[in-house]
C-alpha positions as CSV (number, residue, x, y, z in Angstrom):
1,M,87.8,56.9,209.4
2,S,86.8,54.3,206.9
3,F,89.4,52.8,204.6
4,P,89.8,54.8,201.4
5,F,89.7,52.2,198.7
6,R,85.9,52.0,198.3
7,G,85.4,55.2,196.2
8,G,87.3,57.5,198.7
9,P,85.9,60.8,200.0
10,P,83.8,63.1,197.9
11,P,85.3,66.2,196.3
12,Q,85.6,69.3,198.4
13,R,82.9,71.9,198.1
14,G,83.7,75.2,196.5
15,G,87.3,76.3,196.8
16,P,89.5,78.7,194.8
17,G,90.8,78.1,191.3
18,P,94.1,76.3,190.4
19,F,96.9,77.2,192.8
20,R,99.7,79.3,191.2
21,P,102.8,79.5,193.4
22,P,104.6,82.9,193.7
23,P,108.0,83.5,192.0
24,F,110.9,81.8,193.8
25,G,112.3,84.0,196.5
26,G,109.2,86.2,197.0
27,P,107.3,85.9,200.3
28,L,103.7,84.6,200.4
29,Q,102.0,87.5,202.2
30,R,98.5,88.7,202.8
31,P,97.5,92.3,203.7
32,L,96.9,93.3,207.2
33,Q,93.3,92.6,208.2
34,P,91.2,93.3,211.2
35,P,90.6,90.5,213.8
36,S,88.4,87.8,212.4
37,P,85.0,87.3,214.0
38,W,85.4,83.6,213.7
39,M,86.3,81.7,217.0
40,T,87.3,78.1,217.5
41,H,85.3,75.9,220.0
42,T,85.2,72.3,220.9
43,T,82.1,70.2,221.6
44,A,81.7,67.8,224.6
45,E,82.7,65.0,222.3
46,G,86.0,66.7,221.4
47,K,85.0,67.8,217.8
48,T,86.1,71.3,216.7
49,Y,83.6,73.8,215.3
50,Y,83.7,77.5,214.5
51,Y,81.5,80.3,215.7
52,N,81.0,83.7,214.0
53,S,80.4,86.4,216.7
54,S,79.1,88.8,214.1
55,T,76.6,86.7,212.2
56,K,75.9,84.3,215.2
57,K,76.5,81.3,212.9
58,T,78.4,78.1,213.6
59,S,80.2,75.8,211.1
60,W,81.9,72.5,211.2
61,E,84.3,73.5,208.4
62,K,87.2,75.8,209.0
63,P,86.4,79.3,207.5
64,E,88.7,80.7,204.8
65,E,89.7,83.6,207.1
66,L,91.3,81.1,209.6
67,K,93.0,79.0,207.0
68,T,96.8,79.3,206.6
69,P,98.2,80.0,203.1
70,L,99.2,76.4,202.9
71,E,95.7,75.2,203.7
72,R,94.2,77.5,201.1
73,A,96.7,76.4,198.5
74,L,96.1,72.7,199.2
75,A,92.3,73.2,199.0
76,A,92.7,74.2,195.3
77,T,94.1,70.9,194.3
78,P,91.9,67.8,193.8
79,W,94.5,65.7,195.8
80,K,93.6,65.3,199.5
81,E,95.7,63.8,202.2
82,Y,94.2,61.2,204.7
83,V,95.5,58.8,207.4
84,S,94.5,55.2,207.1
85,T,92.8,53.5,210.1
86,D,93.0,50.0,208.6
87,Q,94.7,47.5,211.0
88,A,97.4,46.5,208.6
89,Q,98.3,50.1,207.5
90,K,97.2,52.1,210.5
91,G,98.6,55.6,210.7
92,K,100.0,55.5,207.1
93,K,99.2,58.5,204.9
94,Y,97.5,58.1,201.6
95,Y,96.2,60.5,198.9
96,Y,92.8,60.6,197.1
97,N,92.0,62.5,193.9
98,T,88.4,63.9,194.1
99,E,88.2,64.2,190.4
100,T,89.6,60.9,189.1
101,K,88.6,58.9,192.2
102,K,92.2,57.6,192.3
103,T,93.9,56.6,195.6
104,T,97.7,56.2,196.1
105,W,100.1,55.7,199.0
106,E,102.8,57.9,197.4
107,M,102.6,61.7,197.5
108,P,101.5,62.9,194.0
109,P,104.0,65.2,192.2
110,E,101.3,68.0,192.0
111,Y,100.8,67.8,195.8
112,K,104.5,67.8,196.5
113,A,105.1,70.8,194.2
114,I,102.5,72.8,196.1
115,L,104.2,72.0,199.4
116,D,107.6,72.9,198.1
117,S,106.4,76.1,196.4
118,V,104.5,77.4,199.4
119,S,107.4,76.4,201.7
120,Q,109.8,78.5,199.6
121,G,107.4,81.3,199.1
122,F,106.9,81.9,202.9
123,F,110.5,83.0,203.2
124,P,112.0,86.1,201.6
125,A,115.1,85.7,199.6
126,P,117.8,86.4,200.5
127,G,117.5,86.3,204.2
128,P,118.2,84.3,207.3
129,P,116.3,81.1,207.9
130,M,113.0,81.3,209.8
131,G,112.6,79.7,213.3
132,G,115.2,78.5,215.6
133,G,116.8,80.5,218.4
134,G,119.4,82.4,216.4
135,R,119.9,86.2,216.1
136,D,118.8,88.5,213.3
137,D,120.8,91.6,213.8
138,A,121.2,92.6,210.1
139,P,119.9,96.2,209.4
140,R,116.7,96.4,207.5
141,A,115.5,99.1,205.0
142,G,113.0,101.5,206.7
143,E,113.7,100.0,210.1
144,I,112.2,102.0,213.1
145,H,114.3,102.6,216.1
146,F,113.0,103.3,219.7
147,E,114.8,104.7,222.6
148,T,113.6,102.2,225.2
149,K,112.7,98.5,225.0
150,E,109.2,99.2,226.4
151,E,108.4,101.4,223.4
152,A,109.8,98.8,221.0
153,V,107.6,96.1,222.6
154,E,104.6,98.4,222.5
155,A,105.2,99.0,218.8
156,F,105.6,95.3,218.2
157,W,102.4,94.6,220.0
158,K,100.6,97.2,218.0
159,L,101.8,95.5,214.8
160,L,100.5,92.2,216.1
161,E,97.1,93.8,216.9
162,Q,96.9,95.4,213.5
163,T,97.7,92.1,211.8
164,G,94.9,90.4,213.6
165,V,97.0,87.8,215.4
166,L,94.8,85.3,217.2
167,P,95.7,83.4,220.4
168,T,95.7,80.2,218.4
169,W,98.3,81.4,215.9
170,T,101.9,80.1,216.0
171,W,105.0,82.2,215.8
172,S,105.8,80.8,212.3
173,E,102.4,81.8,210.9
174,T,102.7,85.3,212.4
175,M,106.2,85.9,211.3
176,R,105.3,85.1,207.7
177,L,102.8,88.0,207.7
178,I,104.8,90.7,209.6
179,I,108.4,90.0,208.6
180,S,108.3,92.7,205.8
181,H,106.7,95.4,208.0
182,P,109.0,98.1,209.3
183,S,107.8,97.6,212.9
184,Y,109.1,94.0,212.7
185,G,112.6,95.4,213.4
186,A,111.5,97.3,216.5
187,L,113.0,94.4,218.5
188,K,116.5,93.6,217.4
189,T,116.8,89.8,218.1
190,L,114.6,87.0,217.1
191,S,114.3,85.7,220.7
192,E,113.0,89.1,221.9
193,R,110.4,89.1,219.1
194,R,109.3,85.6,220.0
195,D,109.0,86.5,223.7
196,A,107.0,89.6,222.9
197,F,104.8,87.5,220.6
198,Q,104.2,84.9,223.3
199,R,103.3,87.5,225.9
200,F,100.9,89.1,223.5
201,V,99.0,85.9,222.6
202,D,99.0,84.9,226.3
203,T,97.6,88.2,227.4
204,K,95.1,88.2,224.5
205,A,94.0,84.7,225.3
206,K,93.5,85.5,229.0
207,K,91.6,88.6,228.2
208,E,89.3,86.8,225.7
209,M,88.7,84.0,228.2
210,E,87.7,86.4,231.0
211,E,85.3,88.2,228.6
212,R,83.8,84.9,227.5
213,E,83.3,83.8,231.1
214,A,81.6,87.0,232.1
215,K,79.5,87.0,229.0
216,L,78.6,83.3,229.5
217,V,77.3,83.9,233.0
218,I,75.0,86.6,231.8
219,Q,73.8,84.5,228.8
220,R,73.1,81.5,231.0
221,E,70.9,83.5,233.4
222,A,69.0,85.1,230.5
223,F,68.4,81.7,229.0
224,R,67.1,80.3,232.3
225,N,64.7,83.2,232.7
226,L,63.5,82.6,229.1
227,L,62.8,78.9,229.8
228,A,61.0,79.7,233.0
229,A,58.8,82.3,231.3
230,R,57.7,80.0,228.4
231,E,54.7,77.9,229.2
232,D,54.9,76.0,225.9
233,I,58.1,74.3,227.1
234,T,57.1,71.3,229.2
235,A,58.9,68.2,230.5
236,D,58.3,66.4,227.2
237,T,59.9,69.1,225.1
238,R,63.2,68.1,223.5
239,F,66.0,70.5,222.9
240,R,66.5,69.1,219.4
241,I,65.7,65.9,217.5
242,R,68.6,64.2,215.9
243,Q,68.3,62.3,212.6
244,F,70.9,60.3,210.8
245,S,71.9,61.8,207.5
246,V,74.9,61.5,205.3
247,D,77.2,64.5,205.1
248,P,78.8,64.5,201.6
249,H,81.6,66.8,202.8
250,D,82.8,64.7,205.7
251,C,85.4,62.2,204.6
252,E,86.2,60.8,208.0
253,A,82.9,58.9,208.6
254,S,80.3,57.1,206.7
255,F,77.6,59.2,208.4
256,V,77.3,62.0,211.0
257,L,74.7,63.4,213.3
258,T,73.3,66.5,211.7
259,P,70.8,68.5,213.8
260,T,67.4,68.7,212.3
261,L,65.0,70.9,214.2
262,N,61.4,69.7,214.6
263,R,59.1,71.7,216.9
264,A,61.5,71.3,219.8
265,C,63.2,73.9,222.0
266,A,65.3,75.1,219.1
267,D,62.0,75.7,217.1
268,L,60.3,77.5,219.9
269,L,63.2,79.7,220.9
270,G,65.1,79.9,217.7
271,E,64.5,83.6,217.3
272,E,65.0,84.6,220.9
273,P,68.2,86.6,221.6
274,A,68.9,84.7,224.8
275,F,68.7,81.4,222.9
276,V,70.8,82.6,219.9
277,E,73.6,84.3,221.9
278,L,74.3,81.3,224.1
279,A,76.6,78.6,222.6
280,E,75.2,75.2,221.7
281,P,76.8,73.2,224.5
282,E,75.7,75.7,227.1
283,R,72.1,75.8,225.7
284,E,71.8,72.0,226.1
285,K,73.3,72.2,229.6
286,V,70.9,74.9,230.9
287,F,68.0,73.2,229.1
288,A,68.8,69.9,230.7
289,E,68.8,71.5,234.2
290,H,65.4,73.1,233.5
291,M,64.0,69.8,232.2
292,Q,65.2,68.0,235.3
293,K,63.1,70.2,237.4
294,L,60.1,69.8,235.2
295,R,60.4,66.0,234.9
296,A,60.6,65.6,238.6
297,K,57.1,66.9,238.9
298,Q,55.7,64.5,236.3
299,L,57.7,61.5,237.4
300,E,54.9,59.9,239.3
301,E,52.5,60.1,236.3
302,V,55.0,58.6,234.0
303,R,55.6,55.6,236.2
304,E,51.9,54.7,236.2
305,T,51.4,55.0,232.5
306,R,54.8,53.5,231.4
307,K,53.9,49.8,231.6
308,A,50.6,50.3,229.7
309,N,52.4,52.2,227.0
310,I,55.1,49.6,226.6
311,S,52.6,46.8,226.3
312,A,50.5,48.7,223.7
313,F,53.6,49.6,221.7
314,E,54.9,46.1,221.6
315,T,51.5,44.9,220.3
316,I,51.7,47.5,217.6
317,L,55.2,46.4,216.6
318,K,54.1,42.8,216.3
319,S,51.2,43.8,214.1
320,L,53.5,45.9,211.9
321,T,55.9,42.9,211.6
322,E,53.1,40.5,210.5
323,S,52.0,43.0,207.9
324,G,55.5,43.3,206.5
325,A,55.9,47.0,207.4
326,I,58.8,46.2,209.8
327,T,61.6,43.8,208.9
328,V,65.0,42.9,210.3
329,K,66.5,45.5,208.0
330,T,64.3,48.3,209.2
331,R,66.4,51.0,211.0
332,W,65.3,53.0,214.0
333,K,65.4,56.3,212.1
334,E,62.6,54.8,209.9
335,A,60.6,53.4,212.7
336,P,58.8,56.6,214.0
337,A,57.2,57.2,210.6
338,I,56.0,53.6,210.5
339,Y,54.5,53.1,213.9
340,T,53.0,56.6,214.2
341,S,50.9,55.9,211.1
342,H,49.3,52.9,212.7
343,P,45.7,53.4,213.8
344,S,46.2,51.8,217.2
345,Y,49.0,54.3,217.9
346,T,47.1,57.4,216.9
347,S,44.0,56.4,218.7
348,H,45.8,55.5,222.0
349,P,45.4,58.2,224.6
350,T,48.9,58.0,226.2
351,L,51.3,56.5,223.5
352,S,52.0,60.0,222.1
353,S,53.5,61.0,225.5
354,M,55.6,57.8,225.8
355,E,59.3,58.4,226.4
356,M,61.5,57.9,223.4
357,T,63.8,55.7,225.4
358,D,60.9,53.3,226.1
359,H,60.1,53.4,222.4
360,L,63.8,52.5,221.7
361,L,63.9,49.7,224.3
362,C,60.8,48.1,222.9
363,W,62.2,48.5,219.4
364,E,65.5,46.8,220.4
365,R,63.8,43.8,222.0
366,H,61.6,43.4,219.0
367,I,64.5,43.7,216.5
368,R,66.6,41.3,218.7
369,R,63.9,38.6,218.2
370,L,63.9,39.2,214.5
371,F,67.7,39.0,214.4
372,E,67.7,35.7,216.2
373,A,65.6,34.2,213.4
374,A,67.9,35.9,210.8
375,I,71.0,34.5,212.5
376,R,69.7,31.0,212.2
377,D,69.3,31.6,208.5
378,H,72.8,33.1,208.3
379,E,74.3,30.1,210.1
380,A,72.9,27.9,207.4
381,E,74.4,30.0,204.8
382,L,77.8,29.9,206.6
383,T,77.6,26.1,206.6
384,A,77.1,26.1,202.9
385,R,80.0,28.5,202.4
386,R,82.3,26.4,204.5
387,R,81.4,23.4,202.3
388,R,82.3,25.4,199.2
389,E,85.5,26.5,200.8
390,M,86.5,22.9,201.7
391,N,85.8,21.9,198.1
392,A,87.9,24.7,196.7
393,Q,90.8,23.8,199.0
394,A,90.6,20.1,198.0
395,A,90.7,21.1,194.4
396,F,93.8,23.3,194.9
397,R,95.5,20.4,196.8
398,Q,94.7,18.2,193.8
399,L,96.4,20.8,191.6
400,L,99.5,20.7,193.8
401,E,99.6,16.9,193.5
402,E,99.5,17.2,189.7
403,L,102.6,19.4,189.9
404,H,104.7,16.6,191.5
405,L,106.4,18.9,194.1
406,T,109.8,18.0,195.4
407,R,111.7,19.2,198.4
408,A,113.5,21.7,196.1
409,S,110.3,23.3,194.8
410,T,109.6,26.9,195.6
411,W,106.4,29.1,195.4
412,K,108.2,31.4,193.0
413,S,108.8,28.6,190.5
414,I,105.3,27.2,190.5
415,Y,103.3,30.5,190.7
416,P,103.5,31.4,187.0
417,G,102.0,28.0,186.1
418,I,99.1,28.2,188.5
419,K,98.1,31.8,188.7
420,D,95.6,31.5,185.9
421,D,94.2,28.1,187.0
422,P,90.5,28.3,188.1
423,R,91.3,26.1,191.1
424,Y,93.9,28.6,192.3
425,R,91.5,31.5,191.7
426,A,88.7,29.7,193.6
427,A,91.0,29.1,196.6
428,L,91.8,32.9,196.8
429,R,88.1,33.8,197.4
430,F,87.8,32.1,200.7
431,F,89.2,32.5,204.2
432,G,91.0,29.7,206.1
433,S,94.1,28.1,204.6
434,S,95.5,30.3,201.8
435,P,97.1,28.8,198.7
436,L,100.6,29.6,200.1
437,T,99.8,27.7,203.3
438,M,98.6,24.7,201.4
439,F,101.7,24.8,199.3
440,W,103.9,24.6,202.4
441,D,101.9,21.7,203.7
442,A,102.4,19.9,200.4
443,L,106.1,20.7,200.6
444,M,106.3,19.1,204.0
445,L,104.7,16.0,202.5
446,A,107.3,16.1,199.7
447,E,110.0,16.2,202.4
448,D,108.6,13.2,204.1
449,R,108.4,11.4,200.8
450,F,112.0,12.2,200.1
451,Q,113.0,10.8,203.5
452,N,111.2,7.5,202.7
453,E,112.9,7.4,199.3
454,R,116.2,8.1,200.9
455,R,115.9,5.2,203.3
456,G,114.9,2.9,200.5
457,V,117.9,3.9,198.4
458,L,120.3,3.5,201.3
459,D,118.9,0.0,202.1
460,A,119.3,-1.0,198.4
461,V,122.9,0.2,198.4
462,K,123.6,-1.7,201.6
463,A,122.0,-4.8,200.2
464,S,124.2,-4.7,197.1
465,G,127.3,-5.1,199.2
466,V,129.1,-2.4,197.2
467,T,131.0,0.3,199.1
468,I,130.7,3.8,197.7
469,E,134.2,5.1,197.3
470,P,135.2,8.8,196.8
471,D,135.9,8.1,193.1
472,T,132.5,6.4,192.4
473,V,130.6,8.1,189.6
474,F,126.8,8.6,189.5
475,E,126.3,6.2,186.7
476,N,127.9,3.3,188.7
477,F,125.7,4.3,191.6
478,L,122.6,3.9,189.5
479,T,123.6,0.3,188.6
480,L,123.2,-0.7,192.3
481,L,119.4,0.1,192.1
482,D,116.8,-2.0,190.5
483,D,114.7,-0.6,187.6
484,E,111.5,-0.2,189.7
485,M,113.3,2.0,192.2
486,K,114.9,4.2,189.5
487,A,111.4,4.6,187.9
488,T,109.6,5.5,191.1
489,V,112.2,7.6,193.0
490,D,112.7,11.2,191.9
491,P,116.0,11.8,190.0
492,N,116.8,14.8,192.2
493,S,116.4,12.6,195.3
494,L,118.8,10.0,193.8
495,R,121.3,12.8,193.1
496,I,121.1,14.1,196.7
497,V,121.5,10.7,198.2
498,F,124.5,10.0,196.0
499,E,126.2,13.2,197.1
500,E,125.6,12.3,200.8
501,L,127.3,8.9,200.2
502,I,130.2,10.5,198.4
503,E,130.6,13.0,201.3
504,K,130.6,10.2,203.9
505,A,133.2,8.2,201.8
506,N,135.5,11.2,201.6
507,Q,135.2,11.8,205.4
508,K,135.9,8.1,206.1
509,A,139.0,8.2,203.8
510,A,140.3,11.2,205.6
511,D,139.8,9.6,209.0
512,D,141.5,6.4,207.9
513,K,144.5,8.4,206.7
514,R,144.8,10.3,210.0
515,R,144.6,7.0,212.0
516,A,147.3,5.4,209.8
517,E,149.6,8.4,210.3
518,R,149.1,8.3,214.1
519,R,149.9,4.6,214.2
520,L,153.1,5.2,212.2
521,R,154.2,7.9,214.5
522,R,153.7,5.7,217.5
523,K,155.7,2.9,215.9
524,M,158.5,5.3,215.0
525,D,158.5,6.7,218.6
526,A,158.8,3.1,219.9
527,F,161.7,2.4,217.5
528,K,163.4,5.6,218.7
529,S,163.0,4.4,222.3
530,L,164.5,1.1,221.3
531,L,167.6,2.9,219.8
532,K,168.1,4.7,223.1
533,R,168.2,1.4,225.0
534,V,170.9,-0.3,222.7
535,D,173.9,-1.5,224.7
536,P,176.5,-0.3,224.1
537,K,175.0,3.1,223.5
538,I,174.9,4.5,220.0
539,V,177.3,7.3,219.3
540,V,177.6,9.6,216.3
541,D,180.0,7.3,214.3
542,T,177.9,4.1,214.9
543,E,176.9,2.4,211.6
544,W,173.4,1.4,210.9
545,E,174.3,-2.1,210.0
546,T,176.0,-2.6,213.4
547,V,172.9,-1.4,215.2
548,R,170.6,-3.4,212.9
549,L,172.2,-6.7,213.9
550,K,171.6,-6.0,217.6
551,I,167.9,-5.1,217.3
552,E,166.6,-6.9,214.2
553,N,164.7,-9.5,216.4
554,K,162.9,-6.8,218.4
555,T,159.1,-6.2,217.9
556,D,159.6,-2.5,217.5
557,F,162.2,-3.1,214.7
558,M,159.9,-5.5,212.8
559,A,156.9,-3.0,213.1
560,L,158.6,-0.6,210.6
561,E,159.8,-0.9,207.0
562,E,163.5,-0.6,206.2
563,A,163.2,3.0,204.9
564,Q,161.4,4.1,208.0
565,R,164.0,2.5,210.3
566,V,166.8,4.2,208.5
567,E,164.9,7.6,208.7
568,V,164.5,7.3,212.4
569,F,168.1,6.2,212.9
570,E,169.4,9.1,210.9
571,K,167.4,11.6,212.9
572,F,168.7,9.9,216.1
573,I,172.3,10.3,214.9
574,A,171.7,13.9,213.9
575,R,170.4,14.6,217.4
576,L,173.5,13.1,219.0
577,K,175.7,15.3,216.8
578,E,173.8,18.4,218.0
579,K,174.4,17.4,221.6
580,D,178.2,16.9,220.9
581,Q,178.3,20.4,219.3
582,E,176.7,21.8,222.4
583,K,179.4,20.1,224.6
584,D,182.2,21.7,222.6
585,V,181.1,25.3,223.4
586,P,183.8,26.8,225.7
587,S,182.9,28.1,229.2
588,D,184.4,31.1,230.9
589,K,183.8,29.8,234.4
590,S,185.2,26.8,236.2
591,D,184.4,23.4,234.7
592,E,183.3,21.5,237.7
593,D,182.9,22.1,241.4
594,E,183.1,19.7,244.3
595,D,179.7,18.1,243.6
596,G,180.4,17.5,239.9
597,S,178.0,20.1,238.6
598,I,178.7,22.2,235.5
599,A,178.5,26.0,235.1
600,G,178.0,28.6,232.4
601,E,177.3,27.2,228.9
602,G,177.0,23.6,230.2
603,D,174.2,24.6,232.6
604,S,172.5,26.5,229.7
605,R,172.8,23.5,227.4
606,K,171.4,21.2,230.1
607,R,168.4,23.5,230.6
608,K,167.7,23.5,226.9
609,S,168.0,19.7,226.7
610,S,165.7,19.4,229.7
611,K,163.2,21.7,228.0
612,R,163.3,19.5,224.9
613,D,162.8,16.4,227.0
614,R,159.9,17.9,228.8
615,G,158.4,18.9,225.4
616,D,158.8,15.3,224.1
617,R,157.2,13.9,227.3
618,Y,154.4,16.4,227.0
619,R,153.7,15.4,223.4
620,D,153.8,11.7,224.3
621,R,151.4,12.3,227.1
622,R,149.2,14.3,224.8
623,D,149.1,11.6,222.2
624,R,148.3,9.0,224.8
625,D,145.4,11.2,226.1
626,R,144.0,11.7,222.7
627,K,144.2,8.1,221.9
628,R,142.5,7.2,225.1
629,H,139.7,9.7,224.3
630,R,139.2,8.4,220.8
631,R,139.2,4.9,222.1
632,H,136.4,5.8,224.5
633,R,134.3,7.4,221.7
634,S,135.1,5.3,218.7
635,R,133.3,2.1,217.7
636,S,135.4,1.1,214.7
637,G,137.7,-1.9,214.4
638,S,140.7,0.2,213.6
639,E,140.7,1.8,217.0
640,D,140.6,-1.7,218.6
641,E,143.8,-2.3,216.8
642,D,145.3,0.8,218.4
643,E,144.3,-0.5,221.8
644,R,145.9,-3.9,221.1
645,E,149.0,-2.2,219.9
646,R,149.2,-0.1,223.1
647,R,148.9,-3.2,225.3
648,R,151.5,-5.0,223.2
649,Q,154.0,-2.1,223.7
650,K,153.3,-2.1,227.4
651,R,154.0,-5.8,227.7
652,K,157.1,-5.4,225.7
653,R,158.4,-2.8,228.0
654,S,157.6,-4.8,231.1
655,N,159.4,-7.9,229.7
656,R,162.8,-6.3,229.3
657,S,165.8,-8.3,230.6
658,D,167.1,-7.9,234.1
659,D,170.4,-6.8,232.8
660,E,168.9,-3.9,230.9
661,R,166.9,-2.9,233.9
662,S,170.0,-3.1,236.2
663,S,172.2,-1.1,233.8
664,E,169.5,1.5,233.3
665,G,168.9,1.6,237.0
666,E,172.6,2.4,237.6
667,E,172.6,5.0,234.9
668,G,169.3,6.4,236.1
669,G,170.7,6.6,239.7
670,R,173.6,8.7,238.5
671,V,171.3,10.8,236.4
672,Y,168.9,11.4,239.3
673,A,171.8,12.2,241.6
674,K,173.2,14.7,239.1
675,K,169.8,16.2,238.6
676,G,169.6,16.7,242.3
677,R,172.9,18.5,242.3
678,E,171.7,20.6,239.4
679,N,169.0,22.0,241.7
680,K,171.7,23.1,244.2
681,G,174.3,24.5,241.8
682,P,176.0,24.2,238.4
683,G,177.3,20.7,237.3
684,T,179.6,19.3,234.6
685,A,178.7,19.0,230.9
686,S,179.2,15.3,230.8
687,E,176.9,14.7,233.7
688,G,174.3,16.9,232.1
689,E,174.6,14.8,229.0
690,E,174.0,11.6,230.9
691,G,170.9,13.2,232.4
692,E,169.5,13.9,229.0
693,V,170.1,10.3,227.8
């Protein structure tokens, strides 16, 4: 089917007047009619046609008698429904008005109103919904009752026969016509009625098929006898001659093959009963069998004269081309009238008996040669068209350059300004790169230009030696650039670069702050470790000034300020007080056994202290691992200071005095010994406290 937007299909022929839907709730019925003489058939090509057994006529259009109420109602409106075959909208329905020649994708209100009205009118009101597998056991007025189901089925079949139900009908179509009849209630349930209907149509279809087959056998034999008896039917006789002609009532194709009978078999036998009674496809089949027998007899004669006929016909075609009677635009349907009027054709003794396929082959070869010459001319035209297309694209690119696009430009923002420009209009008329594609290409160039400008601005800021701080304002940033750069670089690009520098400055300040905090924590942890190693050990009532005099020459002491030292010392004293409070908690069990281990609350306090120590050691190890990982990845000078600080702390711990090592070794031995006893049994609270220190 051709796409509808070039005028659409022609208006329908004939048809009833304007459709008037029935009142709401009333069924759309038609009176009982005898079976229609029209039958549906299908050609070998799959196209449906209709045959009237009474008048012996065939039709491509569906007769009014076979149309459903909905089809008759839709035929009255000028709106027609079609399905698009265009690649982009394939399968999508559209609607065409045969009067106004208007085409639309949306269903018109008039068309929709007809569908709704007919759909409502098919069903009586009130009543159960049609279709489905439900039951319909409600009593009906005038309902007929039967003693046996066989009688009810027979009455229902009789109703179907009187209604003229065809094998091609559906249950929905049939029910709309018989639902108000008293015999409709002969069967009580909807499923029984549907089963009876299905058996009826199957039986009727089978019977009609058997009758058609038997009749077809007789008709074929009669037609064969007729062909054999006619002497005017020879091997050259055609069944029919087809000519191309436009069918104004066929909206699915630009042209169709309409049979036009010219002194062929259809002319010779058109009035014979054996020819008329046989269907069109069967006629052609029987005729082809007869022609095969006749042509076998004349095959030898045809082979001898075929070459001479082809050569003479090609000479005639060349002569007609030189005289201008045949051109590259001449169609085959016009060719017979041209070459048969040539004197050389009419005077030739055997050209009139030349096979039509030979005529067509010679015609195709001749037209192919003409097409080759036309193609050369067409290629020259294409070259000129490509040149015009390239010029139009170049003009549109020039238009985009005049707009001074930036990386922030959008098609929506520039379209109102270019839609009426002749250069934009010219670019739309050609294939190849569309205006939108060329816009994206220009936008990519704008992005590359921005990157170049960005590198130039960053180099200028770096050359100025000024560091962009988080509190730097845009006006101060502009002072770092020279006048030429500010004049050539887009202001939006300058703003974007400035925001990137501010973001980097904020990130760097946050990183510096985190590193300073980590260094302070490490210094405070080292000072706390120094307090633990003071001899004599610090107790809860030890004064800061006393401790200060002992450690003021230590490196860990000098690494902190006085307020930070006091803060660490106070936290250390508070921790000692917590440990003393844990020691004062009474125990219900024995204080100490033979190995010196503690029991009850002492053991519990020791386990809590051990957990806290393990937590401190875990955090110290985690901090060391993090620092080692950052040192591996970082390239800044601040992390080199962290590495030097770590090495300095390591050397400081290794250079402790021998006395401190010996004293710590003795205490450590007692602690480790007591820890070993803790694994075997409860120990004393004092020994658990030494283990914690």
